[in-house]
C-alpha positions as a Markdown table, in Angstrom:
| # | Residue | x | y | z |
|---|---|---|---|---|
| 1 | Met | 119.9 | 29.9 | -73.9 |
| 2 | Leu | 117.8 | 32.3 | -71.9 |
| 3 | Glu | 114.9 | 30.0 | -72.1 |
| 4 | Thr | 117.0 | 27.1 | -70.9 |
| 5 | Ser | 118.3 | 29.1 | -68.0 |
| 6 | Gly | 114.9 | 30.2 | -66.9 |
| 7 | Arg | 113.6 | 26.6 | -67.1 |
| 8 | Leu | 116.5 | 25.4 | -64.9 |
| 9 | Leu | 115.6 | 28.0 | -62.3 |
| 10 | Arg | 112.0 | 26.9 | -62.4 |
| 11 | Leu | 113.1 | 23.3 | -62.1 |
| 12 | Leu | 115.3 | 24.0 | -59.2 |
| 13 | Ser | 112.5 | 25.9 | -57.5 |
| 14 | Leu | 110.2 | 22.9 | -57.9 |
| 15 | Leu | 112.8 | 20.5 | -56.4 |
| 16 | Gln | 113.2 | 22.8 | -53.4 |
| 17 | Ala | 109.4 | 23.0 | -52.9 |
| 18 | Arg | 108.8 | 19.2 | -52.6 |
| 19 | Arg | 110.8 | 16.2 | -51.7 |
| 20 | Asp | 110.0 | 13.8 | -54.5 |
| 21 | Trp | 108.9 | 14.4 | -58.1 |
| 22 | Thr | 108.3 | 12.0 | -61.0 |
| 23 | Gly | 109.6 | 12.8 | -64.5 |
| 24 | Pro | 106.1 | 13.2 | -66.0 |
| 25 | Glu | 105.1 | 15.5 | -63.2 |
| 26 | Leu | 108.0 | 17.8 | -63.8 |
| 27 | Ala | 107.5 | 17.6 | -67.5 |
| 28 | Ala | 103.9 | 18.7 | -67.1 |
| 29 | Arg | 104.8 | 21.6 | -64.9 |
| 30 | Leu | 107.5 | 22.8 | -67.3 |
| 31 | Ser | 105.6 | 22.0 | -70.5 |
| 32 | Val | 108.5 | 20.0 | -71.9 |
| 33 | Thr | 109.2 | 16.3 | -72.6 |
| 34 | Thr | 110.5 | 13.8 | -70.0 |
| 35 | Arg | 113.7 | 13.7 | -72.1 |
| 36 | Thr | 114.2 | 17.4 | -71.7 |
| 37 | Val | 113.7 | 16.9 | -67.9 |
| 38 | Arg | 116.5 | 14.3 | -67.9 |
| 39 | Asn | 118.8 | 16.6 | -69.8 |
| 40 | Asp | 118.0 | 19.5 | -67.4 |
| 41 | Met | 118.8 | 17.3 | -64.4 |
| 42 | Asp | 122.2 | 16.5 | -66.0 |
| 43 | Arg | 122.8 | 20.3 | -66.3 |
| 44 | Leu | 121.9 | 20.9 | -62.7 |
| 45 | Arg | 124.4 | 18.2 | -61.6 |
| 46 | Glu | 127.1 | 19.8 | -63.7 |
| 47 | Leu | 126.4 | 23.0 | -61.8 |
| 48 | Gly | 127.0 | 21.2 | -58.5 |
| 49 | Tyr | 123.4 | 20.5 | -57.4 |
| 50 | Pro | 123.0 | 17.0 | -55.8 |
| 51 | Val | 120.1 | 15.8 | -57.8 |
| 52 | Glu | 119.2 | 12.2 | -57.0 |
| 53 | Ala | 117.3 | 9.9 | -59.5 |
| 54 | Arg | 115.5 | 6.7 | -58.6 |
| 55 | Pro | 114.5 | 4.2 | -61.3 |
| 56 | Gly | 111.4 | 2.2 | -61.6 |
| 57 | Val | 107.6 | 2.9 | -61.4 |
| 58 | Ala | 107.9 | 4.5 | -58.0 |
| 59 | Gly | 111.0 | 6.3 | -59.0 |
| 60 | Gly | 111.6 | 10.0 | -59.6 |
| 61 | Tyr | 113.9 | 12.9 | -58.7 |
| 62 | Arg | 114.8 | 14.7 | -55.5 |
| 63 | Leu | 117.3 | 17.3 | -54.4 |
| 64 | Gly | 119.8 | 15.5 | -52.2 |
| 65 | Val | 121.9 | 16.9 | -49.4 |
| 66 | Gly | 125.1 | 18.5 | -50.6 |
| 67 | Gly | 128.2 | 19.9 | -49.0 |
| 68 | Ala | 127.0 | 23.5 | -49.4 |
| 69 | Leu | 123.6 | 25.1 | -49.3 |
| 70 | Pro | 122.4 | 25.8 | -52.8 |
| 71 | Pro | 120.8 | 29.1 | -53.7 |
| 72 | Leu | 117.2 | 29.4 | -52.4 |
| 73 | Leu | 114.8 | 30.7 | -55.0 |
| 74 | Leu | 111.9 | 32.8 | -53.7 |
| 75 | Asp | 109.5 | 35.0 | -55.5 |
| 76 | Asp | 108.6 | 38.4 | -54.0 |
| 77 | Asp | 105.7 | 37.3 | -51.8 |
| 78 | Glu | 107.6 | 34.2 | -50.6 |
| 79 | Ala | 110.6 | 36.4 | -49.6 |
| 80 | Val | 108.4 | 38.8 | -47.6 |
| 81 | Ala | 106.5 | 35.9 | -46.0 |
| 82 | Val | 109.8 | 34.3 | -44.9 |
| 83 | Ala | 111.0 | 37.7 | -43.4 |
| 84 | Ile | 107.8 | 38.2 | -41.5 |
| 85 | Gly | 107.9 | 34.6 | -40.3 |
| 86 | Leu | 111.4 | 35.0 | -39.0 |
| 87 | Arg | 110.5 | 38.2 | -37.2 |
| 88 | Ser | 107.6 | 36.4 | -35.5 |
| 89 | Ala | 109.8 | 33.5 | -34.6 |
| 90 | Ala | 112.1 | 35.8 | -32.7 |
| 91 | Thr | 109.4 | 36.0 | -30.0 |
| 92 | Gly | 107.6 | 32.8 | -30.7 |
| 93 | Ser | 106.9 | 29.6 | -28.8 |
| 94 | Val | 109.8 | 27.5 | -30.3 |
| 95 | Ser | 112.6 | 27.2 | -27.8 |
| 96 | Gly | 116.1 | 28.3 | -28.9 |
| 97 | Met | 114.9 | 30.0 | -32.1 |
| 98 | Glu | 115.0 | 33.6 | -31.0 |
| 99 | Glu | 118.6 | 34.5 | -31.7 |
| 100 | Thr | 118.8 | 32.2 | -34.7 |
| 101 | Ser | 115.7 | 33.8 | -36.2 |
| 102 | Leu | 117.2 | 37.3 | -35.8 |
| 103 | Arg | 120.5 | 36.3 | -37.4 |
| 104 | Ala | 118.7 | 34.7 | -40.4 |
| 105 | Leu | 116.4 | 37.8 | -40.7 |
| 106 | Thr | 119.5 | 40.1 | -40.8 |
| 107 | Lys | 121.1 | 38.0 | -43.6 |
| 108 | Leu | 117.9 | 37.8 | -45.6 |
| 109 | Gln | 117.3 | 41.6 | -45.4 |
| 110 | Gln | 120.8 | 42.2 | -46.8 |
| 111 | Leu | 119.9 | 40.1 | -49.9 |
| 112 | Leu | 116.5 | 41.6 | -50.5 |
| 113 | Pro | 116.1 | 44.2 | -53.3 |
| 114 | Ala | 115.1 | 47.7 | -52.2 |
| 115 | Arg | 111.4 | 47.2 | -53.1 |
| 116 | Leu | 111.1 | 44.2 | -50.8 |
| 117 | Arg | 113.1 | 45.7 | -48.0 |
| 118 | His | 110.6 | 48.5 | -47.9 |
| 119 | Arg | 107.7 | 46.1 | -47.6 |
| 120 | Val | 109.4 | 44.1 | -44.8 |
| 121 | Ser | 110.5 | 47.2 | -42.9 |
| 122 | Ala | 106.8 | 48.2 | -42.5 |
| 123 | Phe | 106.4 | 45.2 | -40.1 |
| 124 | Gln | 109.2 | 46.6 | -37.8 |
| 125 | His | 106.5 | 48.9 | -36.4 |
| 126 | Ala | 104.3 | 46.0 | -35.4 |
| 127 | Met | 105.0 | 45.0 | -31.8 |
| 128 | Pro | 105.2 | 41.2 | -31.4 |
| 129 | Val | 103.7 | 39.9 | -28.2 |
| 130 | Pro | 106.0 | 37.4 | -26.5 |
| 131 | Ala | 104.6 | 33.9 | -26.3 |
| 132 | Arg | 103.2 | 32.9 | -22.9 |
| 133 | Gly | 102.3 | 29.3 | -23.8 |
| 134 | Pro | 104.6 | 26.3 | -23.2 |
| 135 | Arg | 107.8 | 26.3 | -25.2 |
| 136 | Val | 108.5 | 23.4 | -27.6 |
| 137 | Asp | 111.8 | 22.0 | -28.6 |
| 138 | Ala | 112.8 | 23.0 | -32.2 |
| 139 | Glu | 114.3 | 19.6 | -32.9 |
| 140 | Val | 111.1 | 17.8 | -31.8 |
| 141 | Leu | 109.1 | 20.1 | -34.0 |
| 142 | Thr | 111.4 | 19.3 | -36.9 |
| 143 | Val | 111.1 | 15.6 | -36.4 |
| 144 | Leu | 107.3 | 15.7 | -36.3 |
| 145 | Ala | 107.1 | 18.0 | -39.4 |
| 146 | Ala | 109.4 | 15.8 | -41.4 |
| 147 | Ala | 107.5 | 12.7 | -40.5 |
| 148 | Cys | 104.3 | 14.4 | -41.7 |
| 149 | Arg | 105.9 | 15.4 | -44.9 |
| 150 | Asp | 107.5 | 12.0 | -45.6 |
| 151 | Arg | 104.5 | 9.9 | -44.4 |
| 152 | Glu | 106.5 | 8.0 | -41.9 |
| 153 | Arg | 105.1 | 6.4 | -38.8 |
| 154 | Leu | 106.0 | 7.9 | -35.4 |
| 155 | Arg | 106.6 | 6.3 | -32.0 |
| 156 | Phe | 106.8 | 8.5 | -29.0 |
| 157 | Glu | 106.3 | 8.8 | -25.3 |
| 158 | Tyr | 103.4 | 11.1 | -24.4 |
| 159 | Arg | 102.8 | 12.8 | -21.1 |
| 160 | Thr | 99.1 | 13.6 | -20.4 |
| 161 | His | 97.7 | 16.6 | -18.6 |
| 162 | Ser | 97.8 | 14.6 | -15.3 |
| 163 | Gly | 101.4 | 13.6 | -15.8 |
| 164 | Thr | 100.7 | 10.0 | -16.8 |
| 165 | Ala | 103.2 | 8.7 | -19.4 |
| 166 | Ser | 102.2 | 6.4 | -22.3 |
| 167 | Gln | 103.7 | 5.0 | -25.5 |
| 168 | Arg | 102.0 | 6.0 | -28.7 |
| 169 | Ala | 102.3 | 4.8 | -32.3 |
| 170 | Val | 100.7 | 7.1 | -34.9 |
| 171 | Glu | 100.5 | 8.1 | -38.5 |
| 172 | Pro | 101.3 | 11.8 | -38.4 |
| 173 | Tyr | 99.5 | 14.2 | -40.7 |
| 174 | Arg | 99.6 | 17.8 | -39.6 |
| 175 | Val | 101.6 | 20.0 | -37.1 |
| 176 | Leu | 99.3 | 22.9 | -36.0 |
| 177 | Ser | 99.6 | 26.0 | -33.9 |
| 178 | Leu | 96.7 | 27.3 | -31.9 |
| 179 | Arg | 96.7 | 30.0 | -29.2 |
| 180 | Gln | 100.4 | 29.8 | -28.6 |
| 181 | Arg | 100.5 | 26.0 | -28.4 |
| 182 | Trp | 101.7 | 23.5 | -30.9 |
| 183 | Tyr | 99.7 | 20.3 | -31.7 |
| 184 | Leu | 100.3 | 17.1 | -33.8 |
| 185 | Met | 97.2 | 15.7 | -35.6 |
| 186 | Ala | 97.7 | 12.0 | -36.2 |
| 187 | Trp | 95.9 | 8.7 | -36.7 |
| 188 | Asp | 96.4 | 6.7 | -33.5 |
| 189 | Leu | 97.1 | 3.1 | -34.5 |
| 190 | Asp | 96.2 | 1.6 | -31.2 |
| 191 | Arg | 92.9 | 3.5 | -30.8 |
| 192 | Ala | 92.0 | 3.5 | -34.5 |
| 193 | Asp | 90.9 | 7.1 | -34.5 |
| 194 | Trp | 92.1 | 10.7 | -35.1 |
| 195 | Arg | 93.9 | 12.2 | -32.1 |
| 196 | Thr | 95.6 | 15.6 | -31.4 |
| 197 | Phe | 98.7 | 15.7 | -29.2 |
| 198 | Arg | 100.4 | 18.6 | -27.4 |
| 199 | Val | 103.9 | 18.9 | -29.0 |
| 200 | Asp | 105.5 | 20.0 | -25.7 |
| 201 | Arg | 104.4 | 16.7 | -24.2 |
| 202 | Ile | 105.9 | 14.5 | -26.9 |
| 203 | Leu | 109.3 | 12.7 | -26.7 |
| 204 | Pro | 109.8 | 11.1 | -30.1 |
| 205 | Arg | 111.7 | 7.9 | -30.6 |
| 206 | Thr | 114.0 | 7.9 | -33.6 |
| 207 | Pro | 114.5 | 6.8 | -36.2 |
| 208 | Thr | 110.9 | 7.1 | -37.4 |
| 209 | Gly | 109.0 | 4.0 | -38.6 |
| 210 | Pro | 108.1 | 2.7 | -42.1 |
| 211 | Arg | 106.2 | 4.8 | -44.6 |
| 212 | Phe | 102.4 | 4.5 | -44.7 |
| 213 | Thr | 99.7 | 5.0 | -47.2 |
| 214 | Pro | 97.9 | 8.3 | -46.4 |
| 215 | Arg | 94.3 | 8.0 | -45.2 |
| 216 | Ala | 91.5 | 10.3 | -46.3 |
| 217 | Leu | 92.2 | 13.4 | -44.2 |
| 218 | Pro | 89.4 | 15.5 | -42.8 |
| 219 | Ser | 88.8 | 18.9 | -44.4 |
| 220 | Asp | 90.7 | 21.9 | -43.1 |
| 221 | Thr | 87.5 | 23.1 | -41.4 |
| 222 | Glu | 87.0 | 19.7 | -39.7 |
| 223 | Ile | 90.6 | 19.7 | -38.5 |
| 224 | Ile | 90.3 | 23.1 | -36.9 |
| 225 | Glu | 86.9 | 22.1 | -35.3 |
| 226 | Arg | 88.5 | 19.0 | -33.9 |
| 227 | Leu | 91.4 | 20.9 | -32.5 |
| 228 | Glu | 89.3 | 23.6 | -30.9 |
| 229 | Arg | 86.9 | 21.1 | -29.5 |
| 230 | Gly | 89.8 | 19.1 | -28.1 |
| 231 | Thr | 91.4 | 22.1 | -26.5 |
| 232 | Gly | 88.0 | 23.3 | -25.2 |
| 233 | Glu | 87.3 | 20.0 | -23.6 |
| 234 | Ala | 90.8 | 19.6 | -22.0 |
| 235 | Pro | 91.0 | 17.7 | -18.7 |
| 236 | Trp | 91.1 | 20.7 | -16.5 |
| 237 | Arg | 91.6 | 20.2 | -12.8 |
| 238 | Phe | 88.6 | 22.3 | -11.9 |
| 239 | Arg | 85.2 | 22.4 | -13.6 |
| 240 | Ala | 82.0 | 24.1 | -12.6 |
| 241 | Arg | 78.5 | 24.3 | -14.0 |
| 242 | Val | 77.5 | 27.9 | -14.3 |
| 243 | Ile | 74.1 | 29.3 | -15.1 |
| 244 | Val | 74.3 | 32.7 | -16.7 |
| 245 | His | 71.5 | 35.2 | -16.9 |
| 246 | Ala | 72.1 | 36.1 | -20.5 |
| 247 | Pro | 71.5 | 34.5 | -23.9 |
| 248 | Ala | 73.8 | 31.7 | -25.0 |
| 249 | Glu | 75.2 | 33.7 | -27.9 |
| 250 | His | 76.3 | 36.4 | -25.4 |
| 251 | Val | 78.4 | 33.8 | -23.5 |
| 252 | Arg | 79.9 | 32.3 | -26.7 |
| 253 | Arg | 81.1 | 35.8 | -27.8 |
| 254 | Arg | 82.6 | 36.6 | -24.4 |
| 255 | Ile | 84.5 | 33.3 | -23.8 |
| 256 | Pro | 87.9 | 33.3 | -25.7 |
| 257 | Ile | 87.7 | 29.6 | -26.6 |
| 258 | Pro | 84.9 | 27.6 | -28.2 |
| 259 | Val | 82.5 | 26.2 | -25.5 |
| 260 | Asp | 79.2 | 24.3 | -25.5 |
| 261 | Val | 76.5 | 26.6 | -24.1 |
| 262 | Glu | 73.1 | 25.2 | -23.3 |
| 263 | Pro | 70.2 | 27.6 | -23.8 |
| 264 | Leu | 67.7 | 27.5 | -20.9 |
| 265 | Gly | 65.1 | 30.0 | -22.2 |
| 266 | Asp | 64.0 | 33.2 | -20.5 |
| 267 | Asn | 67.3 | 34.9 | -21.3 |
| 268 | Arg | 69.3 | 32.2 | -19.4 |
| 269 | Cys | 71.9 | 29.6 | -20.4 |
| 270 | Ala | 74.3 | 27.1 | -18.8 |
| 271 | Phe | 77.8 | 26.0 | -19.6 |
| 272 | Thr | 80.7 | 24.1 | -17.8 |
| 273 | Pro | 84.0 | 26.0 | -18.0 |
| 274 | Gly | 87.2 | 24.5 | -16.7 |
| 275 | Ser | 90.7 | 25.7 | -15.6 |
| 276 | Asp | 93.7 | 24.4 | -13.7 |
| 277 | His | 93.2 | 27.2 | -11.1 |
| 278 | Pro | 89.8 | 28.2 | -9.6 |
| 279 | Glu | 91.0 | 31.9 | -9.5 |
| 280 | Met | 91.6 | 31.9 | -13.2 |
| 281 | Leu | 88.1 | 30.4 | -13.7 |
| 282 | Ala | 86.6 | 33.1 | -11.5 |
| 283 | Leu | 88.3 | 35.8 | -13.6 |
| 284 | Tyr | 86.9 | 34.4 | -16.9 |
| 285 | Ile | 83.4 | 34.1 | -15.5 |
| 286 | Gly | 83.7 | 37.6 | -14.1 |
| 287 | Met | 84.3 | 38.9 | -17.6 |
| 288 | Leu | 81.0 | 37.6 | -18.9 |
| 289 | Asp | 79.4 | 40.9 | -18.1 |
| 290 | Ala | 76.3 | 39.2 | -16.8 |
| 291 | Asp | 74.8 | 37.8 | -13.5 |
| 292 | Phe | 75.5 | 34.1 | -12.9 |
| 293 | Glu | 75.1 | 31.3 | -10.4 |
| 294 | Val | 77.7 | 28.6 | -9.6 |
| 295 | Met | 76.4 | 25.0 | -9.2 |
| 296 | Asp | 78.3 | 22.4 | -7.2 |
| 297 | Ser | 81.9 | 23.9 | -7.2 |
| 298 | Pro | 83.1 | 24.8 | -3.7 |
| 299 | Glu | 86.6 | 25.6 | -5.1 |
| 300 | Leu | 85.1 | 28.2 | -7.5 |
| 301 | Ile | 82.9 | 29.7 | -4.8 |
| 302 | Ala | 85.8 | 30.0 | -2.4 |
| 303 | Ala | 87.9 | 31.8 | -5.2 |
| 304 | Leu | 85.0 | 34.2 | -5.8 |
| 305 | Arg | 84.7 | 35.0 | -2.1 |
| 306 | Thr | 88.5 | 35.7 | -1.9 |
| 307 | Met | 88.4 | 37.9 | -5.0 |
| 308 | Thr | 85.3 | 39.7 | -3.7 |
| 309 | Arg | 87.1 | 40.6 | -0.4 |
| 310 | Arg | 90.1 | 41.9 | -2.4 |
| 311 | Phe | 88.0 | 44.0 | -4.7 |
| 312 | Arg | 86.1 | 45.5 | -1.8 |
| 313 | Thr | 89.3 | 46.3 | 0.0 |
| 314 | Ala | 90.8 | 47.9 | -3.2 |
| 315 | Thr | 87.7 | 50.2 | -3.6 |
| 316 | Gly | 87.5 | 51.1 | 0.1 |
| 317 | Asp | 84.2 | 49.4 | 0.6 |
| 318 | Asp | 85.4 | 46.8 | 3.1 |
């Protein structure tokens, strides 16, 4: 009986971890026969769990939506990870999640055994930094994540950096977070290429489209490189070519985002940073801790002159 109960808990945990399972997959995970899996599914239904079964070659099992939330099975590390995630979400970039996250964290901590409460309480001394990036709608984020999980095509309105609106049809694959911004990585059906989209600029059209056969996804390293390259090459309002009197590696270390730096020899290099505000661009360049020359950017030169006057006034040298 104890063996059967333990197997049912493992089975329930698997059903909660993934949307669809075939009988052979579950049997292999539990080291039992498919007949035992069918019998265990019947036991779960008797206990009130809404287990759905689909016949045929493409059939399988899934945990359906019931009238009440079934018990959530988490191991120790998963429980701690959820608690830390909820604490981070209380000051995160998802709109409307702050108070909800705190309520959920309070409930979870009441259920944790003493050994886990002690681990979670250690993170109360970590001061979370409030998000300064654009806020994203929690419902939009949920729609995108579900479409990625279920391999369903998405149609949405997208607003570009300049404010231009367009209609997009994509196969969604990943929702990613980078530097307090959320992105969707997808295969753009009209452009026949991989694209990344800012989630705060997406307005999904529901319901989602038909399911698609997944393409070969780039590696995790390639995905990160694509995203960082895309954010580093964003269509900023202002750009300037800057020659720095320092090695290229020095500039790469000082700039907070990945940039292309061209070595020029003789301890010099060049790069083309961008920003929506020339004053912000001037601040970033000022933090290079090296002499530099600005080429063909009157906006940046004007911003540097304004800041120079302010600094001289502040130090009493004006």
